[in-house]
C-alpha positions in Angstrom: 9.5 134.4 98.6 8.4 131.6 96.3 5.1 131.6 98.1 4.6 135.4 97.4 5.4 135.0 93.7 2.9 132.1 93.6 0.2 134.2 95.1 0.9 137.1 92.7 0.7 134.7 89.8 -2.6 133.3 91.0 -3.9 136.8 91.4 -2.8 137.8 88.0 -4.4 134.7 86.5 -7.6 135.5 88.3 -7.5 139.1 87.1 -6.8 138.0 83.5 -9.7 135.6 83.8 -11.9 138.3 85.0 -10.9 140.5 82.1 -11.7 137.8 79.6 -15.1 137.3 81.3 -16.1 140.9 81.4 -15.2 141.8 77.9 -18.8 142.0 77.2 -19.6 144.1 80.3 -19.3 147.7 80.2 -16.3 149.7 81.0 -17.5 151.0 84.4 -18.0 147.6 85.8 -14.7 146.6 84.3 -12.9 149.3 86.3 -14.6 148.1 89.5 -13.4 144.6 88.9 -9.8 145.8 88.4 -9.8 147.7 91.7 -11.1 144.7 93.5 -8.4 142.5 91.9 -5.7 144.9 93.0 -7.1 144.9 96.5 -7.1 141.2 96.7 -3.5 141.0 95.3 -2.3 143.4 98.1 -4.0 141.3 100.7 -2.4 138.2 99.4 1.0 139.9 99.2 0.7 141.0 102.8 -0.3 137.6 104.0 2.7 136.1 102.1 5.1 138.6 103.7 3.8 137.7 107.2 4.1 134.0 106.4 7.7 134.4 105.2 8.7 136.3 108.3 7.2 133.5 110.5 9.1 130.9 108.6 12.4 132.7 108.8 12.0 133.2 112.6 11.1 129.5 113.1 14.1 128.4 111.0 16.5 130.7 112.9 15.2 129.2 116.3 15.8 125.7 115.1 19.2 126.5 113.7 20.3 128.1 117.0 19.1 125.0 118.8 21.0 122.7 116.6 24.1 124.9 116.9 24.0 124.8 120.6 23.6 121.0 120.6 26.5 120.6 118.2 28.7 122.9 120.3 27.8 121.0 123.4 28.8 117.7 121.7 32.0 119.3 120.4 33.0 120.5 123.9 32.3 117.0 125.3 34.4 115.3 122.7 37.2 117.8 123.1 37.3 117.1 126.8 37.5 113.3 126.2 40.4 113.8 123.7 42.3 115.9 126.2 41.7 113.3 128.9 43.0 110.5 126.6 46.0 112.6 125.6 46.9 113.1 129.2 46.6 109.4 130.0 48.7 108.5 126.9 51.4 111.0 127.9 51.5 109.5 131.4 51.8 106.0 129.9 54.6 107.0 127.5 56.5 108.6 130.3 56.2 105.4 132.3 57.3 103.2 129.4 60.2 105.5 128.6 61.3 105.2 132.2 61.2 101.4 131.9 63.1 101.4 128.7 65.7 103.7 130.1 66.2 101.4 133.1 66.5 98.3 130.9 69.0 100.1 128.7 71.1 100.8 131.7 70.9 97.2 132.8 72.0 96.0 129.3 74.9 98.4 129.3 75.9 97.0 132.7 75.6 93.4 131.5 77.7 94.2 128.4 80.4 95.5 130.6 80.2 92.3 132.7 80.3 90.2 129.5 83.3 92.1 128.2 85.0 91.5 131.5 84.2 87.8 131.3 85.5 87.5 127.7 88.7 89.1 128.7 89.0 86.6 131.6 88.2 83.7 129.3 90.7 84.8 126.7 93.4 85.0 129.4 92.4 81.5 130.6 92.5 80.1 127.0 95.9 81.5 126.5 97.0 80.0 129.8 95.4 76.7 128.8 97.2 76.7 125.5 100.5 77.4 127.1 99.9 74.6 129.7 98.7 72.2 127.0 101.9 72.8 124.9 104.0 72.3 128.0 102.1 69.0 128.7 102.4 67.8 125.1 106.2 68.5 125.2 106.4 66.5 128.4 104.3 63.7 126.9 106.4 63.7 123.7 109.6 63.4 125.7 108.1 60.7 127.9 106.7 58.4 125.1 109.1 59.3 122.3 106.3 60.2 119.9 105.3 63.4 118.3 101.6 64.6 118.3 101.1 63.6 114.6 102.6 60.2 115.3 100.4 59.7 118.3 97.3 60.7 116.3 98.2 58.3 113.6 98.7 55.5 116.1 95.4 56.3 117.8 93.5 56.5 114.5 95.0 53.1 113.4 93.9 51.5 116.7 90.4 53.0 116.5 90.1 51.7 112.9 91.1 48.2 114.0 88.6 48.2 116.8 85.9 49.7 114.5 86.7 47.1 111.8 86.1 44.3 114.3 82.9 45.8 115.5 81.7 46.5 112.0 82.6 43.0 110.9 80.5 41.5 113.8 77.5 43.7 112.9 77.9 43.0 109.2 78.0 39.3 109.9 74.7 39.4 111.9 72.9 41.6 109.4 74.3 39.6 106.4 72.9 36.4 107.9 69.5 38.0 108.5 69.3 39.5 105.0 70.5 36.2 103.4 67.8 34.3 105.3 65.1 36.7 104.2 66.0 37.3 100.6 67.5 34.0 99.5 64.1 32.2 99.7 62.3 35.0 97.9 64.8 35.2 95.1 64.9 31.5 94.6 61.2 31.3 94.5 61.0 34.0 91.9 63.7 32.5 89.7 62.3 29.0 90.1 58.8 30.1 89.1 60.1 31.9 86.0 62.3 29.0 85.0 59.6 26.3 85.5 57.1 28.4 83.5 59.5 28.5 80.5 59.9 25.2 78.8 62.0 26.2 75.8 64.8 24.3 74.1 68.4 25.3 73.6 70.7 24.4 70.7 74.4 23.8 71.3 76.1 24.6 68.0 78.9 22.5 66.6 81.8 23.5 64.4 81.2 20.8 61.8 78.3 19.4 59.7 78.3 15.8 58.4 76.5 15.1 55.0 75.7 11.5 54.1 76.4 10.4 50.5 75.5 7.3 48.6 78.8 5.8 47.6 82.4 6.6 46.8 81.5 7.6 43.3 79.6 10.6 44.6 82.5 11.4 46.8 84.7 11.4 43.7 82.3 13.8 41.9 82.6 16.2 44.8 86.4 16.1 44.6 86.3 16.5 40.8 89.1 16.0 38.3 92.4 17.0 39.9 90.4 18.4 42.8 88.9 21.3 40.8 85.4 20.8 42.3 86.4 20.7 45.9 88.7 23.7 45.5 85.9 25.7 43.8 83.5 24.7 46.6 86.0 25.8 49.4 86.9 29.0 47.7 83.3 30.0 46.9 81.7 28.8 50.2 84.5 29.8 52.5 84.4 26.5 54.5 86.7 23.5 54.8 85.4 20.3 53.2 86.9 17.2 54.6 86.7 14.0 52.7 88.5 11.3 54.6 88.2 7.5 54.9 84.9 7.7 56.8 82.5 5.8 54.6 79.6 7.7 52.9 80.3 11.0 54.8 81.4 14.5 53.9 82.5 16.8 56.7 81.9 20.6 56.4 83.9 22.6 58.9 83.7 26.4 59.7 83.4 28.7 62.7 80.9 30.8 60.7 77.5 29.2 61.2 76.0 31.2 58.3 78.6 30.1 55.8 78.4 26.5 57.0 74.6 26.4 56.7 74.8 27.8 53.1 77.6 25.3 52.3 75.6 22.4 53.6 72.5 23.4 51.6 74.5 24.0 48.5 76.3 20.6 48.6 72.9 18.9 49.2 71.4 20.6 46.2 74.4 19.7 44.1 74.2 16.0 45.2 70.5 15.9 44.3 71.2 17.6 40.9 74.1 15.3 40.0 75.8 17.9 37.8 78.8 19.0 39.8 81.1 21.4 38.1 82.5 24.9 38.9 79.8 26.8 36.8 77.0 24.7 38.3 78.4 25.2 41.8 78.4 28.9 41.5 74.8 28.9 40.2 73.5 26.7 43.0 75.4 28.8 45.6 73.9 32.1 44.4 70.4 30.6 44.4 70.9 29.2 48.0 72.3 32.5 49.3 69.3 34.4 48.0 67.0 32.0 49.7 68.9 32.3 53.0 68.8 36.1 52.8 65.0 36.0 52.3 64.5 33.5 55.1 66.5 35.7 57.6 63.8 38.4 57.5 61.0 35.9 57.8 62.7 34.2 60.7 63.0 37.6 62.5 59.3 38.3 61.9 58.4 34.9 63.3 60.4 35.7 66.5 58.7 39.1 66.9 55.3 37.5 66.5 56.1 34.7 69.0 57.1 37.3 71.6 54.1 39.5 71.1 56.1 42.6 70.2 53.9 44.8 68.0 56.3 47.0 66.1 60.1 47.0 65.4 62.2 48.5 62.7 62.7 46.2 59.7 66.5 46.4 60.0 66.4 45.2 63.6 64.1 42.4 62.6 66.6 41.3 60.0 69.4 41.4 62.5 67.3 39.2 64.9 67.0 36.7 62.1 70.7 36.7 61.5 71.3 35.7 65.2 70.2 32.2 64.1 73.7 31.9 62.5 75.7 33.1 65.5 76.9 31.2 68.5 78.5 32.1 71.8 80.5 29.4 73.7 78.7 26.9 71.5 75.2 28.2 72.5 73.1 29.4 69.5 72.6 33.1 69.8 69.0 33.2 68.7 68.0 30.3 71.0 69.8 32.1 73.8 68.1 35.4 72.9 64.6 33.8 72.9 65.3 32.1 76.2 66.4 35.4 77.8 63.5 37.2 76.3 60.9 34.8 77.7 62.6 34.5 81.2 62.9 38.3 81.4 59.2 38.8 80.6 58.2 36.3 83.3 60.6 37.8 85.9 59.4 41.4 85.1 55.7 40.3 85.4 56.4 38.8 88.8 58.1 41.9 90.0 55.3 44.2 88.8 57.1 45.5 85.7 56.3 45.7 82.0 56.5 42.2 80.6 56.4 43.3 76.9 59.2 45.8 77.4 61.3 43.2 79.3 60.8 40.7 76.4 61.8 43.4 73.9 65.0 44.3 75.9 65.8 40.6 76.2 65.4 40.1 72.5 67.8 42.9 71.7 70.3 42.6 74.5 72.7 40.6 72.2 71.7 42.1 68.9 75.2 43.4 68.4 76.5 39.8 67.9 74.8 39.9 64.5 77.2 42.6 63.4 80.5 41.5 65.0 81.6 39.6 61.8 81.3 42.7 59.7 82.1 45.7 62.0 84.8 46.4 64.6 84.0 46.7 68.3 82.3 44.7 71.0 78.8 43.4 70.6 77.7 45.6 73.5 78.7 48.9 71.8 77.5 47.8 68.4 74.1 46.7 69.8 73.6 50.0 71.8 74.5 52.1 68.7 72.2 50.3 66.4 69.3 50.5 68.9 69.8 54.2 69.4 69.8 54.6 65.6 66.4 53.1 65.4 64.9 54.9 68.4 64.6 52.0 70.8 63.5 52.8 74.4 66.1 53.7 77.1 65.4 50.5 78.9 66.5 48.4 75.9 69.8 50.4 75.7 70.4 50.1 79.4 69.8 46.4 79.3 72.4 46.0 76.6 75.0 47.8 78.7 73.9 46.3 82.1 73.9 42.6 81.2 77.7 42.9 80.9 78.2 45.2 83.9 78.9 48.4 81.9 76.0 50.2 83.6 73.7 49.6 86.6 70.1 48.6 85.7 67.8 51.6 85.8 64.5 49.7 86.3 62.9 46.3 86.9 62.9 45.4 83.2 66.7 45.9 82.8 67.4 43.9 86.0 65.1 41.1 84.8 67.1 40.9 81.5 70.4 40.7 83.5 69.1 37.9 85.7 67.6 36.0 82.7 70.9 36.3 80.7 72.8 34.8 83.7 70.3 32.0 84.0 70.4 31.1 80.3 74.2 31.1 80.2 74.7 29.2 83.5 72.2 26.4 82.7 74.0 23.1 82.7 75.0 22.1 79.1 74.0 25.4 77.6 77.5 26.5 76.8 80.9 25.1 76.0 84.1 27.0 76.9 87.4 27.2 75.1 90.1 25.7 77.3 92.4 28.7 77.0 89.7 31.2 78.2 88.6 28.9 81.0 92.2 28.6 82.3 92.7 32.4 82.1 89.5 33.0 84.1 90.4 30.5 86.8 93.9 32.1 87.1 92.3 35.6 87.4 90.0 34.4 90.2 92.9 32.8 92.1 95.1 35.9 91.7 92.4 38.2 93.0 92.0 36.0 96.0 95.7 35.7 96.9 96.2 39.5 96.6 94.3 40.1 99.8 96.0 40.6 103.1 96.2 37.5 105.3 95.5 35.0 102.5 97.8 31.9 102.4 96.5 30.3 99.2 93.5 30.1 96.9 92.1 27.3 94.8 89.5 27.5 92.0 87.4 24.3 92.0 84.2 23.0 90.5 85.0 24.1 87.0 85.7 27.6 88.2 82.3 28.0 89.8 83.9 28.1 93.3 87.0 29.4 94.9 88.4 28.3 98.3 90.5 30.9 100.1 92.8 29.7 102.9 93.7 32.5 105.3 96.0 32.9 108.3 94.1 32.3 111.5 96.4 34.7 113.4 95.6 37.6 111.1 92.0 37.1 110.1 89.2 36.4 112.7 85.8 34.9 112.0 84.1 38.2 111.6 86.8 39.6 109.2 86.5 36.4 107.2 83.0 37.4 106.2 84.1 40.8 105.0 87.1 39.3 103.1 84.7 36.9 101.3 82.5 39.8 100.3 85.5 41.9 99.1 86.8 39.1 97.0 83.4 38.4 95.5 82.9 42.1 94.6 86.3 42.4 92.9 85.7 39.2 90.9 82.4 40.7 89.7 84.2 43.9 88.6 87.2 42.3 86.9 86.3 38.9 85.6 83.8 38.0 82.8 82.0 34.7 83.5 78.6 33.1 83.1 76.5 32.3 86.1 78.0 32.8 89.6 81.2 32.0 91.5 81.0 31.0 95.1 83.7 32.4 97.4 84.6 30.3 100.5 87.0 31.7 103.1 88.5 29.0 105.3 90.2 29.9 108.6 91.8 27.2 110.7 94.1 27.3 113.7 96.1 24.2 114.5 98.0 23.8 117.8 100.7 21.1 118.1 102.7 19.9 121.1 104.9 16.9 121.9 105.2 15.0 125.2 108.8 14.0 125.7 
């Protein structure tokens, strides 16, 4: 159809063109041209109709061909689907038959299991009845109930197990002791030999030399006014006896004794000794000491290589110079612990700076015990928390007296260094009363154990010898007994250094020939 329209348009255009061309021609010729154009248009229209019919016929033939091919493919596919469906149905029927047979087998097996369970239940009941009858017969025969027999058997098993455990423990203990003792001793010896510090054993008195008895008289003053003013203001005892050219200043408080010594020296140099002058010199000396405390703390921080610390803690470190424990100067002990802890921590792969910091502050509470109630451990931990010290420092404060377990290498190094510093020969002096009390506690702990005949603390309380009954304690159990006593001493007794526990077992046999 489109082809016909196109032909008509072309014919029309040709006719119009012819009209335009022949405008100047006469009308007769013009009419002829129109007739010819119409004839051409009809011819073209006829040709177009023929061509259209041919095209339609051709298209129909091709469409029928494609339809037949598609129908053939469809029928082939449908046949395949029917064949597959048939095979699937056959397979399903086969599987259903198998499942049905298996289900029947399972039902049969369940019936058998039920029957077996019933039989087992009957046998269990029969067994329980027979067991109860047998237990009654055994109870009548041996004169013990079931609970009593169990208790007796458990006790026997415990005794046998204890002997076996003791034997294993003894072997393992010897192996562990052989392997670790050398390593620990090497580590401690390296740390101690690398530190070459001094320690100061504090005394309770200071002696001041004077020129003559006239100076001694000035100190006493008229009717003893000067010496009374000195003792009241300084808080110390001033002893002026028959010792020539010597004044003795006595006090348990190191800080007061140091201020008193310096005040009396300045008074002797000044020569004007009277109550007003005494008070003036005392106030001047006290201000100097207070200023020197902070400087001394800063010097210690600088010596240990610690970068920052709260000024109040630095001041407390300086005050440790005027505190003592068992005659050992607190600051000297603190410095020694700090250096040793740093060396030990470095050898064990820890932080040496943090270990020195913890060692420096482990006894910081001793600077406050004269002013505040409570133990130096609690006071030290509280003041360190207040000024945001690390957890390792607080743990070291608690751990070095056994209040907590060390949480890391640095805390453990502080505990070891504290024990080393305190146990070093000559480092500390003990009060007789506390020494006797500690020795008595050690002996009481030892004698409280089963099988112990007697216990003796020797070597200044550094060793305890425990005598046991040979019939009750064998060689293997002696090892466990020594370990138990040592552990209880660690938990209940406060002491510097270590206490060696020796368990002695001896069997003597005697006979007489008549």
